[in-house]
ROVEXDO-874428 format. One record per residue (C-alpha): x, y, z; residue in one letter; residue number from 0. Coordinates in nm, 3 decimals, always signed. Example, Ala and Ser with C-alpha at 12.3 -4.5 7.8 and 13.67 -1.06 7.14 Angstrom:
BEGIN
         x         y         z   r     k
    +1.230    -0.450    +0.780   A     0
    +1.367    -0.106    +0.714   S     1
This chain:
BEGIN
         x         y         z   r     k
   -19.069    +6.056   -13.260   X     0
   -18.838    +6.224   -13.513   X     1
   -18.462    +6.176   -13.517   X     2
   -18.419    +6.540   -13.427   X     3
   -18.635    +6.507   -13.123   X     4
   -18.444    +6.199   -13.018   X     5
   -18.119    +6.395   -13.032   X     6
   -18.277    +6.683   -12.831   X     7
   -18.407    +6.441   -12.565   X     8
   -18.057    +6.294   -12.545   X     9
   -17.917    +6.645   -12.495   X    10
   -18.165    +6.712   -12.214   X    11
   -18.078    +6.378   -12.048   X    12
   -17.706    +6.451   -12.067   X    13
   -17.750    +6.793   -11.928   X    14
   -17.946    +6.659   -11.629   X    15
   -17.676    +6.387   -11.579   X    16
   -17.408    +6.657   -11.576   X    17
   -17.601    +6.870   -11.329   X    18
   -17.611    +6.574   -11.095   X    19
   -17.234    +6.560   -11.070   X    20
   -17.124    +6.249   -10.879   X    21
   -17.493    +6.147   -10.822   X    22
   -17.751    +6.197   -10.550   X    23
   -17.578    +5.980   -10.294   X    24
   -17.260    +6.197   -10.308   X    25
   -17.474    +6.516   -10.312   X    26
   -17.637    +6.400    -9.992   X    27
   -17.301    +6.321    -9.842   X    28
   -17.190    +6.673    -9.930   X    29
   -17.498    +6.818    -9.770   X    30
   -17.437    +6.596    -9.467   X    31
   -17.101    +6.768    -9.409   X    32
   -17.276    +7.106    -9.401   X    33
   -17.147    +7.189    -9.745   X    34
   -17.316    +7.304   -10.061   X    35
   -17.255    +7.159   -10.408   X    36
   -17.057    +7.356   -10.676   X    37
   -17.378    +7.442   -10.863   X    38
   -17.556    +7.551   -10.548   X    39
   -17.267    +7.786   -10.469   X    40
   -17.268    +7.941   -10.818   X    41
   -17.649    +7.989   -10.791   X    42
   -17.608    +8.181   -10.465   X    43
   -17.315    +8.389   -10.606   X    44
   -17.458    +8.508   -10.941   X    45
   -17.758    +8.714   -11.033   X    46
   -18.055    +8.486   -11.091   X    47
   -18.064    +8.338   -11.442   X    48
   -17.734    +8.504   -11.546   X    49
   -17.507    +8.186   -11.540   X    50
   -17.379    +8.060   -11.876   X    51
   -17.191    +7.735   -11.833   X    52
   -16.899    +7.618   -12.038   X    53
   -16.767    +7.268   -12.100   X    54
   -17.050    +7.081   -11.925   X    55
   -16.972    +6.765   -12.123   X    56
   -16.596    +6.760   -12.076   X    57
   -16.465    +6.430   -11.933   X    58
   -16.111    +6.315   -11.823   X    59
   -15.867    +6.157   -12.061   X    60
   -15.711    +5.905   -11.820   X    61
   -15.744    +5.534   -11.872   X    62
   -15.512    +5.403   -11.602   X    63
   -15.597    +5.253   -11.261   X    64
   -15.955    +5.185   -11.362   X    65
   -16.034    +5.536   -11.466   X    66
   -16.150    +5.409   -11.802   X    67
   -16.462    +5.276   -11.630   X    68
   -16.576    +5.623   -11.503   X    69
   -16.624    +5.930   -11.716   X    70
   -16.842    +6.186   -11.536   X    71
   -16.962    +6.489   -11.735   X    72
   -16.796    +6.806   -11.619   X    73
   -16.508    +6.620   -11.461   X    74
   -16.529    +6.773   -11.117   X    75
   -16.555    +7.150   -11.183   X    76
   -16.834    +7.379   -11.297   X    77
   -16.718    +7.672   -11.504   X    78
   -16.875    +7.971   -11.685   X    79
   -16.964    +8.330   -11.649   X    80
   -17.250    +8.542   -11.514   X    81
   -17.320    +8.874   -11.338   X    82
   -17.307    +9.000   -10.982   X    83
   -17.512    +9.317   -10.945   X    84
   -17.523    +9.339   -11.319   X    85
   -17.147    +9.327   -11.356   X    86
   -16.975    +9.050   -11.556   X    87
   -16.767    +8.792   -11.364   X    88
   -16.613    +8.457   -11.451   X    89
   -16.628    +8.171   -11.207   X    90
   -16.519    +7.815   -11.151   X    91
   -16.650    +7.594   -10.864   X    92
   -16.486    +7.259   -10.786   X    93
   -16.731    +6.976   -10.740   X    94
   -16.635    +6.752   -10.449   X    95
   -16.906    +6.495   -10.547   X    96
   -16.693    +6.395   -10.850   X    97
   -16.373    +6.210   -10.752   X    98
   -16.354    +6.442   -10.441   X    99
   -16.297    +6.741   -10.672   X   100
   -15.953    +6.612   -10.753   X   101
   -15.775    +6.797   -11.028   X   102
   -15.715    +6.635   -11.365   X   103
   -15.570    +6.781   -11.678   X   104
   -15.921    +6.817   -11.825   X   105
   -16.041    +7.005   -11.514   X   106
   -15.733    +7.230   -11.539   X   107
   -15.816    +7.304   -11.904   X   108
   -16.168    +7.410   -11.806   X   109
   -16.044    +7.642   -11.534   X   110
   -15.776    +7.786   -11.764   X   111
   -16.040    +7.858   -12.027   X   112
   -16.243    +8.080   -11.797   X   113
   -15.936    +8.250   -11.664   X   114
   -15.828    +8.331   -12.026   X   115
   -16.174    +8.464   -12.102   X   116
   -16.175    +8.676   -11.793   X   117
   -15.842    +8.827   -11.897   X   118
   -15.956    +8.886   -12.251   X   119
   -16.279    +9.045   -12.147   X   120
   -16.151    +9.239   -11.846   X   121
   -16.365    +9.089   -11.574   X   122
   -16.296    +8.947   -11.227   X   123
   -16.237    +8.576   -11.180   X   124
   -16.375    +8.394   -10.878   X   125
   -16.262    +8.042   -10.770   X   126
   -16.462    +7.830   -10.534   X   127
   -16.234    +7.573   -10.396   X   128
   -16.338    +7.229   -10.265   X   129
   -16.089    +6.959   -10.373   X   130
   -15.908    +6.660   -10.252   X   131
   -15.593    +6.774   -10.438   X   132
   -15.425    +6.634   -10.751   X   133
   -15.578    +6.330   -10.918   X   134
   -15.316    +6.077   -10.842   X   135
   -15.419    +5.847   -11.124   X   136
   -15.309    +6.111   -11.382   X   137
   -14.955    +6.155   -11.240   X   138
   -14.759    +6.429   -11.403   X   139
   -15.064    +6.546   -11.600   X   140
   -15.226    +6.654   -11.280   X   141
   -14.920    +6.853   -11.182   X   142
   -14.901    +7.004   -11.530   X   143
   -15.267    +7.108   -11.483   X   144
   -15.187    +7.294   -11.157   X   145
   -14.889    +7.466   -11.324   X   146
   -15.109    +7.583   -11.609   X   147
   -15.346    +7.749   -11.357   X   148
   -15.061    +7.902   -11.164   X   149
   -14.921    +8.064   -11.476   X   150
   -15.254    +8.228   -11.550   X   151
   -15.294    +8.348   -11.181   X   152
   -14.962    +8.530   -11.225   X   153
   -15.046    +8.678   -11.566   X   154
   -15.393    +8.796   -11.438   X   155
   -15.238    +8.951   -11.126   X   156
   -15.288    +9.328   -11.129   X   157
   -15.493    +9.303   -11.449   X   158
   -15.825    +9.162   -11.318   X   159
   -15.942    +9.109   -10.952   X   160
   -15.898    +8.742   -10.846   X   161
   -16.090    +8.617   -10.543   X   162
   -16.062    +8.264   -10.388   X   163
   -16.321    +8.115   -10.155   X   164
   -16.212    +7.792    -9.975   X   165
   -16.514    +7.595    -9.880   X   166
   -16.346    +7.258    -9.828   X   167
   -16.000    +7.097    -9.844   X   168
   -15.719    +7.268   -10.036   X   169
   -15.393    +7.082    -9.989   X   170
   -15.052    +7.036   -10.142   X   171
   -14.977    +7.214   -10.461   X   172
   -15.340    +7.329   -10.488   X   173
   -15.283    +7.594   -10.227   X   174
   -15.059    +7.799   -10.462   X   175
   -15.348    +7.914   -10.681   X   176
   -15.542    +8.082   -10.399   X   177
   -15.213    +8.221   -10.264   X   178
   -15.153    +8.392   -10.597   X   179
   -15.494    +8.561   -10.593   X   180
   -15.584    +8.891   -10.436   X   181
   -15.814    +8.774   -10.152   X   182
   -15.885    +8.447    -9.981   X   183
   -16.206    +8.369    -9.789   X   184
   -16.217    +8.059    -9.571   X   185
   -16.512    +7.889    -9.399   X   186
   -16.451    +7.802    -9.037   X   187
   -16.437    +7.424    -8.956   X   188
   -16.495    +7.280    -9.298   X   189
   -16.209    +7.445    -9.496   X   190
   -15.834    +7.402    -9.468   X   191
   -15.516    +7.492    -9.654   X   192
   -15.172    +7.334    -9.606   X   193
   -14.887    +7.211    -9.811   X   194
   -14.835    +6.890    -9.608   X   195
   -15.109    +6.726    -9.402   X   196
   -15.106    +6.622    -9.038   X   197
   -14.987    +6.266    -9.111   X   198
   -14.679    +6.391    -9.300   X   199
   -14.616    +6.646    -9.024   X   200
   -14.627    +6.374    -8.766   X   201
   -14.392    +6.152    -8.959   X   202
   -14.139    +6.419    -9.034   X   203
   -14.141    +6.641    -8.726   X   204
   -14.319    +6.423    -8.465   X   205
   -14.578    +6.690    -8.407   X   206
   -14.940    +6.598    -8.339   X   207
   -15.165    +6.854    -8.508   X   208
   -15.524    +6.850    -8.640   X   209
   -15.619    +6.975    -8.984   X   210
   -15.792    +7.277    -8.822   X   211
   -15.479    +7.361    -8.619   X   212
   -15.255    +7.312    -8.917   X   213
   -15.444    +7.498    -9.185   X   214
   -15.791    +7.607    -9.067   X   215
   -15.961    +7.935    -9.131   X   216
   -15.881    +8.082    -8.787   X   217
   -15.512    +7.984    -8.812   X   218
   -15.469    +8.148    -9.151   X   219
   -15.652    +8.464    -9.062   X   220
   -15.481    +8.517    -8.725   X   221
   -15.136    +8.359    -8.743   X   222
   -15.010    +8.307    -9.103   X   223
   -15.195    +8.592    -9.272   X   224
   -15.255    +8.372    -9.577   X   225
   -15.631    +8.435    -9.576   X   226
   -15.802    +8.766    -9.520   X   227
   -16.151    +8.660    -9.422   X   228
   -16.291    +8.378    -9.205   X   229
   -16.669    +8.320    -9.224   X   230
   -16.914    +8.107    -9.027   X   231
   -17.125    +7.991    -9.321   X   232
   -17.088    +7.953    -9.694   X   233
   -17.374    +8.202    -9.737   X   234
   -17.162    +8.458    -9.553   X   235
   -16.863    +8.379    -9.771   X   236
   -17.066    +8.431   -10.088   X   237
   -17.194    +8.762    -9.950   X   238
   -16.832    +8.865    -9.870   X   239
   -16.731    +8.804   -10.232   X   240
   -17.013    +9.027   -10.350   X   241
   -16.925    +9.302   -10.105   X   242
   -16.556    +9.285   -10.192   X   243
   -16.626    +9.318   -10.560   X   244
   -16.850    +9.622   -10.503   X   245
   -16.535    +9.825   -10.408   X   246
   -16.334    +9.708   -10.710   X   247
   -16.327    +9.798   -11.075   X   248
   -16.370    +9.532   -11.341   X   249
   -16.005    +9.548   -11.439   X   250
   -15.690    +9.763   -11.415   X   251
   -15.802    +9.994   -11.692   X   252
   -16.123   +10.106   -11.519   X   253
   -16.222   +10.289   -11.202   X   254
   -16.431   +10.132   -10.923   X   255
   -16.802   +10.199   -10.966   X   256
   -16.942   +10.503   -10.790   X   257
   -17.204   +10.427   -10.532   X   258
   -17.497   +10.654   -10.444   X   259
   -17.397   +10.861   -10.142   X   260
   -17.667   +10.948    -9.888   X   261
   -17.421   +11.098    -9.637   X   262
   -17.354   +11.473    -9.638   X   263
   -17.005   +11.551    -9.766   X   264
   -16.975   +11.847    -9.525   X   265
   -17.090   +11.653    -9.224   X   266
   -16.900   +11.766    -8.917   X   267
   -16.800   +11.506    -8.663   X   268
   -16.750   +11.688    -8.334   X   269
   -16.643   +11.366    -8.150   X   270
   -16.310   +11.378    -8.342   X   271
   -16.212   +11.701    -8.179   X   272
   -16.192   +11.512    -7.850   X   273
   -16.082   +11.158    -7.949   X   274
   -15.703   +11.210    -7.900   X   275
   -15.622   +11.176    -7.530   X   276
   -15.423   +11.443    -7.355   X   277
   -15.174   +11.175    -7.249   X   278
   -14.971   +11.097    -7.558   X   279
   -14.916   +10.742    -7.439   X   280
   -15.283   +10.665    -7.389   X   281
   -15.446   +10.461    -7.671   X   282
   -15.774   +10.527    -7.862   X   283
   -15.957   +10.329    -8.125   X   284
   -15.871   +10.426    -8.481   X   285
   -16.180   +10.234    -8.601   X   286
   -16.388   +10.504    -8.443   X   287
   -16.207   +10.766    -8.655   X   288
   -16.267   +10.563    -8.970   X   289
   -16.642   +10.517    -8.892   X   290
   -16.673   +10.887    -8.831   X   291
   -16.535   +11.005    -9.162   X   292
   -16.645   +10.745    -9.425   X   293
   -16.984   +10.735    -9.595   X   294
   -17.244   +10.621    -9.342   X   295
   -16.977   +10.477    -9.116   X   296
   -16.943   +10.171    -9.335   X   297
   -16.620    +9.992    -9.429   X   298
   -16.497    +9.654    -9.515   X   299
   -16.186    +9.547    -9.318   X   300
   -15.939    +9.315    -9.486   X   301
   -15.733    +9.083    -9.260   X   302
   -15.899    +9.222    -8.949   X   303
   -15.770    +8.948    -8.722   X   304
   -15.409    +8.957    -8.846   X   305
   -15.153    +9.222    -8.744   X   306
   -15.415    +9.426    -8.561   X   307
   -15.171    +9.714    -8.511   X   308
   -15.255    +9.828    -8.861   X   309
   -15.599    +9.855    -9.022   X   310
   -15.650    +9.793    -9.396   X   311
   -15.996    +9.841    -9.526   X   312
   -16.221    +9.945    -9.817   X   313
   -16.456   +10.243    -9.775   X   314
   -16.624   +10.518    -9.965   X   315
   -16.604   +10.893    -9.959   X   316
   -16.894   +11.060   -10.143   X   317
   -16.960   +10.721   -10.316   X   318
   -16.600   +10.681   -10.432   X   319
   -16.421   +10.363   -10.338   X   320
   -16.089   +10.415   -10.145   X   321
   -15.846   +10.193    -9.960   X   322
   -15.765   +10.306    -9.609   X   323
   -15.444   +10.213    -9.422   X   324
   -15.440   +10.322    -9.060   X   325
   -15.218   +10.264    -8.761   X   326
   -15.425   +10.129    -8.467   X   327
   -15.305   +10.278    -8.132   X   328
   -15.532   +10.025    -7.957   X   329
   -15.297    +9.742    -8.043   X   330
   -14.921    +9.758    -7.966   X   331
   -14.948   +10.145    -7.969   X   332
   -14.994   +10.133    -8.348   X   333
   -14.625   +10.043    -8.402   X   334
   -14.521    +9.893    -8.733   X   335
   -14.367    +9.539    -8.728   X   336
   -14.297    +9.260    -8.977   X   337
   -14.655    +9.142    -9.010   X   338
   -14.813    +9.484    -9.020   X   339
   -14.575    +9.598    -9.290   X   340
   -14.646    +9.296    -9.508   X   341
   -15.014    +9.323    -9.462   X   342
   -15.025    +9.694    -9.539   X   343
   -14.781    +9.668    -9.828   X   344
   -14.992    +9.408   -10.007   X   345
   -15.298    +9.612    -9.961   X   346
   -15.140    +9.926   -10.094   X   347
   -15.021    +9.741   -10.401   X   348
   -15.362    +9.595   -10.470   X   349
   -15.531    +9.940   -10.451   X   350
   -15.261   +10.089   -10.675   X   351
   -15.301    +9.814   -10.936   X   352
   -15.672    +9.876   -10.958   X   353
   -15.686   +10.257   -10.949   X   354
   -15.828   +10.275   -10.592   X   355
   -15.712   +10.600   -10.413   X   356
   -15.525   +10.555   -10.086   X   357
   -15.624   +10.733    -9.763   X   358
   -15.357   +10.692    -9.490   X   359
   -15.433   +10.774    -9.122   X   360
   -15.113   +10.805    -8.928   X   361
   -15.045   +10.754    -8.560   X   362
   -14.721   +10.556    -8.548   X   363
   -14.443   +10.573    -8.277   X   364
   -14.203   +10.380    -8.498   X   365
   -14.097   +10.028    -8.586   X   366
   -14.110    +9.754    -8.321   X   367
   -13.765    +9.711    -8.159   X   368
   -13.610    +9.380    -8.053   X   369
   -13.407    +9.082    -8.163   X   370
   -13.717    +8.893    -8.280   X   371
   -13.796    +9.168    -8.529   X   372
   -13.444    +9.228    -8.643   X   373
   -13.366    +8.856    -8.676   X   374
   -13.694    +8.815    -8.865   X   375
   -13.592    +9.078    -9.117   X   376
   -13.801    +9.379    -9.012   X   377
   -13.570    +9.591    -9.234   X   378
   -13.673    +9.405    -9.551   X   379
   -14.040    +9.373    -9.448   X   380
   -14.064    +9.743    -9.354   X   381
   -13.906    +9.827    -9.685   X   382
   -14.190    +9.641    -9.861   X   383
   -14.434    +9.900    -9.726   X   384
   -14.200   +10.185    -9.814   X   385
   -14.159   +10.042   -10.163   X   386
   -14.543    +9.997   -10.209   X   387
   -14.616   +10.362   -10.122   X   388
   -14.322   +10.497   -10.331   X   389
   -14.434   +10.297   -10.629   X   390
   -14.803   +10.384   -10.607   X   391
   -14.932   +10.636   -10.861   X   392
   -15.296   +10.653   -10.746   X   393
   -15.416   +10.957   -10.548   X   394
   -15.261   +10.945   -10.203   X   395
   -15.407   +11.146    -9.913   X   396
   -15.252   +11.136    -9.566   X   397
   -15.379   +11.262    -9.238   X   398
   -15.143   +11.254    -8.935   X   399
   -15.345   +11.237    -8.621   X   400
   -15.084   +11.212    -8.351   X   401
   -14.743   +11.047    -8.355   X   402
   -14.534   +11.019    -8.668   X   403
   -14.184   +10.928    -8.547   X   404
   -13.862   +10.834    -8.734   X   405
   -13.855   +10.604    -9.037   X   406
   -14.222   +10.517    -8.970   X   407
   -14.314   +10.880    -9.047   X   408
   -14.147   +10.850    -9.388   X   409
   -14.303   +10.507    -9.464   X   410
   -14.661   +10.605    -9.390   X   411
   -14.723   +10.796    -9.720   X   412
   -14.531   +11.111    -9.624   X   413
   -14.493   +11.402    -9.862   X   414
   -14.138   +11.289    -9.939   X   415
   -14.258   +10.965   -10.104   X   416
   -14.510   +11.131   -10.335   X   417
   -14.800   +11.181   -10.091   X   418
   -15.022   +11.411   -10.293   X   419
   -15.209   +11.589   -10.009   X   420
   -15.083   +11.563    -9.653   X   421
   -15.293   +11.694    -9.370   X   422
   -15.228   +11.704    -8.993   X   423
   -15.450   +11.741    -8.694   X   424
   -15.335   +12.005    -8.436   X   425
   -15.241   +11.709    -8.212   X   426
   -14.981   +11.577    -8.461   X   427
   -14.628   +11.515    -8.343   X   428
   -14.377   +11.479    -8.632   X   429
   -14.026   +11.408    -8.516   X   430
   -13.733   +11.175    -8.520   X   431
   -13.841   +11.019    -8.192   X   432
   -14.036   +11.092    -7.872   X   433
   -13.926   +11.365    -7.628   X   434
   -13.776   +11.140    -7.361   X   435
   -13.569   +10.951    -7.606   X   436
   -13.450   +11.256    -7.788   X   437
   -13.359   +11.440    -7.467   X   438
   -13.162   +11.134    -7.359   X   439
   -12.948   +11.158    -7.674   X   440
   -12.924   +11.540    -7.709   X   441
   -12.843   +11.621    -7.345   X   442
   -12.683   +11.304    -7.213   X   443
   -12.351   +11.469    -7.114   X   444
   -12.520   +11.773    -6.962   X   445
   -12.749   +11.555    -6.746   X   446
   -12.465   +11.315    -6.643   X   447
   -12.261   +11.614    -6.518   X   448
   -12.522   +11.703    -6.263   X   449
   -12.472   +11.510    -5.936   X   450
   -12.791   +11.622    -5.763   X   451
   -13.075   +11.383    -5.875   X   452
   -13.346   +11.648    -5.824   X   453
   -13.159   +11.900    -6.046   X   454
   -13.102   +11.631    -6.301   X   455
   -13.464   +11.540    -6.314   X   456
   -13.561   +11.910    -6.331   X   457
   -13.329   +11.964    -6.623   X   458
   -13.462   +11.657    -6.802   X   459
   -13.817   +11.788    -6.753   X   460
   -13.724   +12.125    -6.890   X   461
   -13.555   +11.984    -7.195   X   462
   -13.841   +11.745    -7.263   X   463
   -14.085   +12.036    -7.244   X   464
   -13.864   +12.235    -7.483   X   465
   -13.858   +11.936    -7.727   X   466
   -14.244   +11.899    -7.700   X   467
   -14.296   +12.264    -7.760   X   468
   -14.093   +12.242    -8.081   X   469
   -14.221   +11.904    -8.217   X   470
   -14.546   +11.811    -8.037   X   471
   -14.734   +12.002    -8.298   X   472
   -14.755   +11.998    -8.679   X   473
   -14.637   +12.352    -8.742   X   474
   -14.265   +12.275    -8.776   X   475
   -14.335   +12.019    -9.052   X   476
   -14.589   +12.271    -9.204   X   477
   -14.324   +12.538    -9.208   X   478
   -14.116   +12.331    -9.465   X   479
   -14.434   +12.237    -9.668   X   480
   -14.421   +11.874    -9.559   X   481
   -14.778   +11.922    -9.433   X   482
   -15.014   +12.099    -9.674   X   483
   -15.252   +12.211    -9.412   X   484
   -15.335   +12.176    -9.040   X   485
   -15.710   +12.085    -9.027   X   486
   -15.971   +12.071    -8.757   X   487
   -16.037   +11.706    -8.673   X   488
   -16.413   +11.728    -8.706   X   489
   -16.377   +11.858    -9.061   X   490
   -16.161   +11.564    -9.183   X   491
   -16.432   +11.398    -9.392   X   492
   -16.499   +11.713    -9.596   X   493
   -16.132   +11.781    -9.652   X   494
   -16.057   +11.421    -9.767   X   495
   -16.359   +11.438   -10.012   X   496
   -16.238   +11.771   -10.152   X   497
   -15.889   +11.629   -10.193   X   498
   -16.017   +11.324   -10.380   X   499
   -16.214   +11.556   -10.616   X   500
   -15.901   +11.761   -10.679   X   501
   -15.695   +11.446   -10.749   X   502
   -15.956   +11.283   -10.975   X   503
   -15.761   +11.379   -11.289   X   504
   -15.414   +11.290   -11.146   X   505
   -15.173   +11.146   -11.407   X   506
   -14.849   +10.994   -11.297   X   507
   -14.636   +10.723   -11.452   X   508
   -14.331   +10.545   -11.317   X   509
   -14.018   +10.498   -11.539   X   510
   -14.048   +10.235   -11.804   X   511
   -13.912    +9.901   -11.680   X   512
   -13.971    +9.532   -11.719   X   513
   -14.072    +9.510   -11.354   X   514
   -13.949    +9.638   -11.020   X   515
   -13.744    +9.435   -10.772   X   516
   -13.944    +9.474   -10.450   X   517
   -13.756    +9.346   -10.144   X   518
   -13.918    +9.002   -10.076   X   519
């Protein structure tokens, strides 16, 4: 056998050794936990045969605490690029079979390399997380490795889409990288995220809590809002990544890809003419409105289980990707509160960063009152949503379906904060507050002067009717040009599509600045 062939055989052997990660025993243990390996996850994610791997033969550079006796090819992370639906993406997948996927400086260097390449080439970066945390044997170098990744997460923010899938543990400082990305997907039961684990919590606070209760998928998608998606299987998580990316452009200089539309743009939805109840205090399901107007009734909701009083989702109109923000009267009457404001503001800013037009569906009675909200800083958090809409330069189309009261009317992409095209249904009520509250302020002395309770009640009813006649319709706002047109509900889909077409050449720039100072 020639010397060249010997070298080729060695290469083949080394490649096979690298592909085995921590070895068959640890691969079997990974499978025994109901988890896939890093390479299996990448294989599911990318188009068949498209993966090009980098740094397969990298090893760690630590020689303390016995680490000099173990140098595994790849050092606990698989990195490279490939395509999803023919579109370029960069990916890194932590390998739990190698030192529990713990992060070393070498591993960080590998991850930083693909992040840098994603930035240079304007393509999304996807992280598949499954790691025991920092590699303790490396000390400060492991922390430096994390910091290097965080810096790149921040630099890439708003430049390329960043998606994190948590398929195993993610604890301590490691959580900040996913937190800095655009969307987080967590698998139920096998994944968790927390800064300090149950043992530390028990020691410091005395609380008994499990890993799932402290940082599981359901906690983060319902209570903290840290993650946007909880999935039952890794396969479902991989499909979620693909679906999310289908609504996004490659980078902030491009538009999202157009999909083939098989749904008539002039389709009339008669059900919308009757969806608003006669009783203004009766709820209805805003999700039904969204299904009725978007292409083929299909949309992808983000953070569906968190702050349910507002809906944030991706959808398409005539094949064009849009972001929809909608009050949900079915939950808390669609009122805005701290969590809903934060959720919607982040979604608005993501869409604006990546040139995705915004469609806002309004039915909001105001901001949630009470000491809990005021003490929690609802003013600041509500201002985040206001700031996000004011700052956004993408096409903004607003449809007011029913209530639009007070400051919440302004915040929800009103004409006054650069809403491009603002429509209203005939059922729209645009006012400072509801009739009963307004009459109580406007006619308080007049009502108090009447001693007869029946006459007092009669006067209140008359004044409320007078107020309703004036404001329980969209024409007063339309008189001032704050509403561009009052439209028939069943024609909403067509009017939005026409508006999007008209705004396709919109050009708007904010004043030059280093960066804004959004209220945080």
